[in-house]
FIGU-97403 format. One line per 3 residues: number of its first residue (from 0); for each residue x, y, z of N, C-alpha, C, CB. Coordinates in pm, 1 decimal, padded with zeros to 6 digits. Atoms other than C-alpha are relative to their C-alpha. Glycine has a CB too. Example, Ala and Ser with C-alpha at 12.3 -4.5 7.8 and 13.67 -1.06 7.14 Angstrom:
BEGIN
0 = 00089.0:-00119.0:00000.0:01230.0:-00450.0:00780.0:00090.0:00120.0:00000.0:-00099.2:00002.7:00124.6; -00082.0:-00119.0:-00006.0:01367.0:-00106.0:00714.0:-00077.0:00109.0:00073.0:00041.4:00046.2:-00141.5
***
This chain:
BEGIN
0 = -00094.0:-00031.1:-00088.9:-03544.1:-00791.7:-01522.7:-00045.4:00058.2:00120.5:00086.3:00075.7:-00054.8; 00015.0:-00024.6:-00146.1:-03580.5:-00814.5:-01120.7:00070.0:00113.2:00038.5:00044.6:-00110.1:00082.1; -00067.4:-00090.1:-00098.1:-03495.3:-00518.0:-00918.0:00000.1:-00063.4:00120.4:-00061.3:00132.6:00015.6
3 = -00040.6:00035.9:-00119.1:-03296.0:-00600.0:-00647.8:-00048.8:00133.5:00106.4:00164.3:-00033.4:-00011.2; 00066.4:-00101.8:-00033.8:-03488.5:-00392.7:-00407.1:00107.2:-00002.1:00120.1:-00167.4:-00008.7:00017.0; -00053.3:00054.9:-00117.1:-03280.4:-00517.3:-00084.9:00133.5:00048.9:-00036.3:-00020.2:-00160.0:00028.3
6 = -00158.7:-00045.3:00032.7:-02937.4:-00424.4:-00249.5:-00017.9:00172.8:-00035.2:00076.3:-00103.7:-00164.1; 00020.5:-00179.3:-00002.8:-03068.6:-00054.2:-00360.2:-00040.1:00057.7:00142.4:-00137.8:00054.4:-00110.5; 00022.4:-00023.1:-00111.9:-03184.5:-00032.4:-00031.2:00101.8:00045.7:00079.7:-00048.8:-00088.5:00040.2
9 = -00126.9:-00005.1:-00054.7:-02853.6:-00113.4:00118.6:00097.6:00081.6:-00062.5:00047.2:-00118.4:00007.4; -00050.6:-00095.1:00047.0:-02651.5:00064.2:-00101.5:-00008.3:00152.4:-00015.4:00000.1:-00035.2:-00068.1; 00066.1:-00106.6:-00074.0:-02856.6:00396.8:-00070.3:-00026.6:00010.6:00082.0:-00069.6:00034.7:-00014.7
12 = 00032.5:-00019.3:-00118.8:-02889.5:00383.0:00281.7:-00120.3:00038.6:00032.9:00069.6:00067.1:00043.6; 00128.5:-00073.7:-00037.5:-03243.1:00438.1:00260.1:-00109.8:-00143.0:00023.3:-00055.0:00125.7:-00145.7; 00077.4:00118.9:-00055.8:-03522.2:00189.9:00384.0:-00068.9:-00062.1:-00108.8:-00102.3:00037.6:00110.2
15 = 00068.8:00043.5:00126.2:-03675.9:-00068.8:00186.5:-00132.2:-00009.1:-00042.2:00028.2:-00100.1:-00019.0; 00186.5:-00063.8:00029.2:-04049.0:00059.7:00183.1:00016.6:00092.1:-00066.2:-00106.1:00061.2:00125.5; -00004.1:-00144.1:00081.5:-03904.6:00355.6:00025.2:00032.2:-00029.4:-00121.0:00100.5:00110.3:00046.9
18 = -00061.4:00030.5:00079.5:-03741.0:00207.4:-00234.8:-00114.5:-00083.6:-00094.7:00118.7:-00059.2:00056.2; 00130.7:00054.2:00043.1:-04045.2:-00038.7:-00305.4:-00134.5:00095.2:-00034.3:-00036.3:-00089.8:00109.1; 00090.2:-00099.5:00028.7:-04284.9:00256.8:-00257.3:00062.7:00117.5:-00140.3:-00023.3:00077.2:00157.7
21 = -00059.6:-00063.0:00067.5:-04079.9:00441.1:-00515.3:00012.4:-00070.6:-00176.9:00119.8:00017.4:00086.3; 00004.9:00076.3:00096.4:-04104.3:00149.7:-00770.1:-00161.7:-00020.5:-00057.3:00070.6:-00121.4:00047.5; 00129.5:00015.0:00031.7:-04476.4:00148.5:-00717.1:-00073.5:00095.2:-00083.2:-00058.6:-00010.8:00105.2
24 = 00080.0:-00147.0:-00059.7:-04574.0:00522.6:-00653.4:00121.7:00090.4:00011.0:-00089.2:-00012.8:00174.3; -00125.0:-00144.8:00004.2:-04266.9:00759.8:-00771.5:-00056.0:00149.0:00010.1:00089.2:00007.6:-00163.5; 00029.9:-00136.5:00010.4:-04275.6:01102.8:-00632.1:00120.4:00039.8:00002.5:-00086.4:00062.8:00095.4
27 = -00121.9:-00092.6:00001.3:-04054.8:01361.5:-00636.3:00077.3:-00010.5:00117.5:-00036.0:00142.4:-00015.0; -00084.4:00015.3:-00091.6:-03948.7:01314.4:-00326.5:00079.9:-00118.1:00030.5:-00055.5:00027.6:00086.6; -00067.4:00100.7:-00013.8:-03889.6:00970.5:-00323.4:00157.4:-00006.9:-00108.2:-00110.9:-00108.6:-00023.4
30 = -00082.3:-00005.7:00044.6:-03706.6:00984.1:-00603.4:00134.1:00079.5:00048.0:-00047.9:00018.2:-00084.9; -00121.1:-00093.5:-00047.0:-03462.8:01275.3:-00457.7:00056.7:-00064.7:00110.7:-00039.9:00150.7:00043.5; -00068.5:00111.4:-00158.3:-03424.8:01062.2:-00112.8:00107.6:-00113.1:-00078.5:-00174.6:-00132.6:00107.7
33 = -00079.6:00133.7:00091.8:-03282.8:00756.2:-00392.4:00133.2:00053.8:-00034.7:-00082.6:-00049.8:-00162.1; -00143.1:-00081.9:00074.4:-03037.5:01028.4:-00591.9:00086.3:00040.1:00119.6:-00039.9:00162.0:-00099.0; -00087.3:-00038.8:-00125.7:-02922.5:01150.5:-00230.5:00092.6:-00101.1:00059.3:-00088.1:00039.1:00111.8
36 = -00078.3:00109.5:-00028.5:-02825.3:00840.8:-00139.0:00095.1:-00061.6:-00047.0:-00047.2:-00066.2:00009.0; -00068.7:00059.8:00102.5:-02650.5:00735.2:-00424.4:00093.5:00136.5:-00009.5:-00096.4:-00055.6:-00140.4; -00082.4:-00091.0:-00011.8:-02486.5:01081.9:-00442.1:00101.3:00013.1:00118.9:-00070.1:00094.7:-00010.0
39 = -00087.1:-00010.9:-00117.6:-02361.5:01018.9:-00094.8:00128.8:-00122.8:-00013.6:-00103.4:-00022.6:00144.6; -00111.2:00075.6:00046.8:-02197.7:00687.5:-00192.1:00081.1:00023.0:-00117.1:-00038.6:-00109.2:-00013.8; -00091.1:-00016.0:00082.4:-02055.3:00837.3:-00506.0:00114.7:00088.6:00066.9:-00059.1:00051.7:-00119.4
42 = -00073.6:-00138.2:-00127.9:-01881.4:01100.1:-00269.6:00124.5:-00105.6:00082.7:-00170.7:00078.3:00173.5; -00036.3:00103.0:-00111.4:-01791.7:00788.3:-00032.1:00137.8:-00077.2:-00121.5:-00176.8:-00131.8:00062.7; -00061.3:00047.7:00100.2:-01657.6:00629.3:-00348.8:00149.5:00079.0:-00054.5:-00107.3:-00001.9:-00097.3
45 = -00122.1:-00108.1:00007.6:-01421.4:00893.3:-00440.4:00060.5:00037.2:00066.7:-00007.1:00091.5:-00028.6; -00044.3:-00031.7:-00134.2:-01306.5:00985.2:-00142.5:00118.2:-00138.3:00030.0:-00152.5:00008.2:00117.6; -00081.6:00088.3:-00018.1:-01172.8:00623.9:-00101.5:00084.7:-00053.5:-00105.9:-00059.7:-00080.6:00049.5
48 = -00010.4:-00002.6:00090.0:-01079.1:00625.5:-00452.6:00172.2:00068.9:-00011.3:-00123.2:00053.9:-00046.6; -00082.3:-00120.5:-00034.0:-00823.9:00921.6:-00359.2:00046.1:-00072.5:00054.0:-00030.4:00124.4:00057.2; -00137.6:00081.0:-00061.5:-00691.7:00734.6:-00069.3:00087.4:-00124.2:00002.1:-00012.6:-00008.4:00092.1
51 = -00096.3:00142.4:00082.5:-00629.6:00435.6:-00241.0:00139.6:00065.1:-00106.9:-00140.7:-00108.9:-00141.5; -00082.3:-00076.8:00113.8:-00440.5:00643.1:-00481.7:00114.7:00065.4:00086.6:-00097.4:00125.9:-00091.5; -00110.4:-00084.2:-00130.9:-00231.8:00844.9:-00186.3:00083.7:-00148.9:00072.2:-00131.5:00110.9:00172.2
54 = -00106.9:00127.1:-00083.0:-00140.9:00498.8:-00007.9:00071.6:-00081.1:-00134.0:-00116.4:-00146.3:00117.2; -00114.3:00040.7:00034.9:-00006.4:00318.2:-00296.8:00102.8:00125.6:-00101.0:-00040.2:-00137.5:-00073.4; -00122.4:-00046.8:00021.2:00187.6:00611.2:-00409.4:00130.8:-00030.9:00138.3:-00035.0:00158.0:-00029.1
57 = -00101.6:00003.1:-00107.0:00343.1:00613.1:-00026.7:00055.3:-00126.3:00019.2:-00050.4:00043.5:00124.2; -00079.1:00110.3:-00030.0:00375.8:00253.8:-00079.1:00084.4:-00020.7:-00107.0:-00073.1:-00115.5:00030.2; -00091.6:-00004.6:00081.2:00563.9:00279.2:-00388.5:00145.5:00078.7:00072.7:-00065.8:00067.7:-00123.4
60 = -00109.7:-00059.8:-00046.8:00784.3:00518.9:-00215.9:00086.6:-00051.1:00125.2:-00042.1:00118.1:00021.8; -00076.0:00053.8:-00120.4:00831.5:00330.9:00068.8:00118.4:-00124.5:-00088.9:-00136.1:-00085.7:00134.7; -00050.0:00112.2:00053.5:00915.9:00019.0:-00185.6:00159.7:00093.2:-00032.0:-00107.8:-00073.6:-00144.6
63 = -00137.7:-00013.8:00070.1:01172.8:00238.6:-00364.6:00112.7:00051.6:00088.6:-00011.0:00097.1:-00120.1; -00106.9:-00070.7:-00117.0:01328.3:00420.3:-00025.6:00027.8:-00131.4:00071.0:-00073.1:00136.4:00121.4; -00043.6:00094.8:-00067.6:01379.9:00082.2:00095.2:00069.7:-00064.7:-00092.2:-00089.3:-00069.7:00066.3
66 = -00091.0:00008.3:00109.1:01550.5:-00045.8:-00217.8:00120.7:00072.2:-00023.2:-00060.5:00020.7:-00093.5; -00140.1:-00074.3:-00015.8:01801.8:00223.5:-00238.2:00060.6:-00026.9:00140.9:-00016.6:00166.1:-00019.1; -00041.8:00034.8:-00142.9:01867.5:00161.9:00167.4:00093.3:-00138.3:-00019.0:-00145.8:-00027.5:00106.2
69 = -00044.0:00123.2:00043.8:01941.3:-00226.8:00057.0:00121.4:00014.1:-00098.5:-00114.9:-00071.8:-00062.3; -00147.0:-00008.7:00086.4:02176.7:-00122.6:-00204.5:00104.7:00068.5:00045.3:-00009.9:00059.5:-00126.9; -00127.6:-00031.1:-00085.0:02374.7:00085.8:00013.4:00054.7:-00043.0:00085.4:00006.2:00077.4:00044.1
72 = -00066.3:00078.5:-00136.6:02391.4:-00153.5:00299.7:00060.8:-00067.0:-00093.9:-00091.5:-00093.0:00126.5; -00044.0:00123.5:00064.5:02473.6:-00428.9:00043.9:00158.4:00074.7:-00039.5:-00117.2:-00061.2:-00148.4; -00093.0:-00023.1:00086.1:02758.9:-00217.8:-00133.3:00095.8:-00037.3:00158.8:-00001.5:00167.5:-00101.5
75 = -00101.5:00007.6:-00143.0:02909.6:-00127.0:00279.3:00011.0:-00139.5:00028.1:-00063.4:00078.5:00148.1; -00021.6:00155.5:-00069.7:02868.6:-00497.1:00365.2:00096.0:-00017.0:-00084.1:-00122.7:-00128.7:00000.3; -00119.1:00027.1:00076.2:03055.6:-00569.3:00048.2:00128.6:00049.4:00025.3:-00019.6:00032.5:-00111.5
78 = -00113.9:-00082.0:-00046.9:03311.1:-00309.4:00126.1:00066.5:-00063.2:00127.9:-00049.8:00147.5:00031.3; -00003.2:00077.9:-00085.1:03320.4:-00465.0:00466.8:00093.7:-00118.0:00030.9:-00093.4:-00026.3:-00008.8; -00061.9:00156.0:00055.4:03404.2:-00809.5:00354.1:00108.7:00042.9:-00087.6:-00117.0:-00108.3:-00098.3
81 = -00192.6:00001.9:00071.9:03690.7:-00695.5:00138.7:00058.9:00047.1:00086.1:00058.7:00094.8:-00140.9; -00105.8:-00079.0:-00090.3:03835.7:-00509.1:00399.0:00058.2:-00097.6:00106.9:-00071.9:00132.8:00080.5; -00006.3:00089.1:-00059.3:03828.6:-00796.3:00622.8:00062.8:-00114.8:-00059.7:-00100.9:-00012.5:00037.4
84 = -00091.3:00113.2:00075.7:03969.4:-01057.0:00374.0:00131.4:00051.5:-00009.5:-00048.0:-00039.2:-00151.8; -00124.4:-00032.0:00010.4:04245.8:-00835.9:00293.4:00079.4:00034.6:00163.8:-00004.9:00123.0:-00104.8; -00076.7:00046.8:-00110.5:04317.8:-00780.6:00708.4:00017.7:-00095.7:-00003.3:-00028.4:00012.3:00102.5
87 = -00012.7:00142.9:-00062.4:04298.2:-01144.7:00748.3:00124.9:-00057.9:-00055.2:-00127.3:-00099.4:-00034.5; -00139.7:00029.1:00040.7:04556.9:-01214.2:00485.3:00131.6:00102.2:00039.8:-00009.4:-00008.2:-00150.1; -00107.0:-00092.1:-00069.9:04758.5:-00922.2:00582.1:00076.9:-00041.4:00165.2:-00086.3:00146.4:00017.4
90 = -00037.3:00092.9:-00159.2:04765.9:-01090.8:00947.8:00057.3:-00127.7:00001.1:-00127.6:-00036.7:00086.5; -00097.8:00144.0:00015.9:04845.1:-01394.5:00802.0:00142.5:-00038.5:-00038.9:-00050.5:-00069.9:-00085.6; -00140.3:-00023.5:00062.2:05138.5:-01275.9:00603.3:00071.5:00051.7:00108.7:00007.4:00100.2:-00126.4
93 = -00158.9:-00060.1:-00101.4:05304.1:-01095.2:00910.5:00013.8:-00096.0:00100.7:-00009.3:00171.2:00096.9; -00052.4:00138.9:-00067.1:05247.3:-01423.7:01103.8:00090.0:-00069.8:-00078.8:-00110.0:-00100.5:00029.1; -00125.9:00142.9:00082.4:05447.9:-01620.6:00860.9:00112.6:00070.1:-00018.6:-00038.5:-00078.7:-00181.8
96 = -00114.1:-00081.2:-00021.0:05683.4:-01323.9:00827.9:00079.3:00017.7:00144.2:-00044.1:00122.8:-00040.3; -00106.3:00018.7:-00150.2:05748.1:-01334.9:01240.5:00094.0:-00147.3:-00010.8:-00120.6:-00019.9:00172.3; -00077.4:00116.8:-00060.6:05828.6:-01701.1:01214.1:00102.7:-00015.5:-00080.2:-00071.7:-00130.4:00014.9
99 = -00152.2:00043.0:00054.1:06095.0:-01686.3:00924.8:00091.6:00093.3:00035.0:00016.3:-00014.9:-00155.5; -00094.6:-00062.8:-00022.6:06273.8:-01394.3:01077.9:00005.6:-00086.8:00160.5:-00019.5:00170.3:-00024.0; -00092.8:00045.9:-00125.6:06494.0:-01515.9:01376.9:-00031.8:00141.1:00112.7:00203.4:-00018.1:-00057.5
102 = -00058.1:-00119.7:-00091.6:06489.2:-01311.1:01696.0:00078.6:-00055.6:00101.8:-00110.1:00090.6:00070.6
***
């Protein structure tokens, strides 16, 4: 299995030469440097994971809030439409009654 030196170097944020030397002639300092780079990436990953979780919760809350608002607005709209229809019928009936009663 070939070692992807460039990928490791990029991921750990250490020079490619350091990774090459680490493979050919490992020293405590080089191994420590690699592990520190990896530890930094792990911390970044954990922070991003926590941020992603917070954003997912915020999104879910926003969706639920919006759904509730939509439900309230739809109910209000339905009531307004019913009232409008009732008033239209009342107006039409009152107009018909005026025509039936001589002045």
